[in-house]
N, C-alpha and C positions, 0 to 999 in steps of 0.2 A: 504493500500500500504506500510505502514511502516514495516509490518511483512515480506513481500517479500524483501524489501530493506535490512533489518537486517539479513535475513537468505538466502541470495543468494548463499552462499557456499554449501547449501544442494544439489544443482545440481551436484557439483563435487563428492559428496558422492554417489549420485544416479547413476553416470556414472560407478561405479565399478560393481554393480550387472548387469547392462545392458550389459557391456562388457563381463562379465562372461557368461551370457546367450547367447550372440552372438558367443563367442568362442566355447561353447558346441554345438550350432546349426551348426556352420561352420565345426566342426570336427566330426560330427556324421558319423558313418559308417567307420571311420578310425581306424586302430589299434593304440595301444599306441606308437609303434615305428615310425609311420608316422606323429604323431603330433609334431610340433616344440615347445617343452616345454620351452626351454630357452627364446624364443621370447615371449611366452605367459606370463611367469613370469616377464619379463621386462616390458611388457605392464601393468600388474597389479601393479607392484611396482611403475611405473610412475604415474598411476592414484591415488594410495594411497598417494604418496608423494605430488601430486598436490592438492588433497583434504585437506591434513594436512597443506599445505602451505596457503591455502585460509581460513581455519577455524580460526576465531578470538579467540575462547575460549582456544586454546592451548597456552602454554607459548611461549615467544619470541625465546628461543633457539631451541625448537622443530620446530617452523615454519621456522626458519633460516636454520636448517639442512635439512628440507624437501625441501625448496627452492633451496638449493645447489644441492641436489639429482636430482631435476627436471632439473636444469640448466646443469647438467652433462649428464642426460639421453636424453634430446632433441637432441643434436647433434649426439649422438650414434644411436638413433632410426632413424634419418634422413639418416645418412651415411650407416647404415647396413640394409636398407629396402630391402624387397624381390623384385626381378625383376618380372615384369609382363609379 
C-alpha cells in the first residue's frame, strides 16, 4: 500500500492520454473546422498543469507555477463551458 500512497499522482498523468482518446473518439467523423481546438487545448493544458502541480519530484517553482495555471484555468473553464 505504500507504493500507491507514494505514487498517487500517477492518476493525474494517466488522465491526459485518457482525455486525448476521449477527444479523438468524440470528434470522429468531424472535419477539422468543426472541432473546437481552443477548448481542447485548454483542457489538455489544464490536465498537464494539474499533473505537474501534484507531482512531488518537480521542483517547488514548477509546481507553484502549475498550481497558479490551474487556479486561473478552473474559473475560465467553468464560466466558458459549452451550453447543452
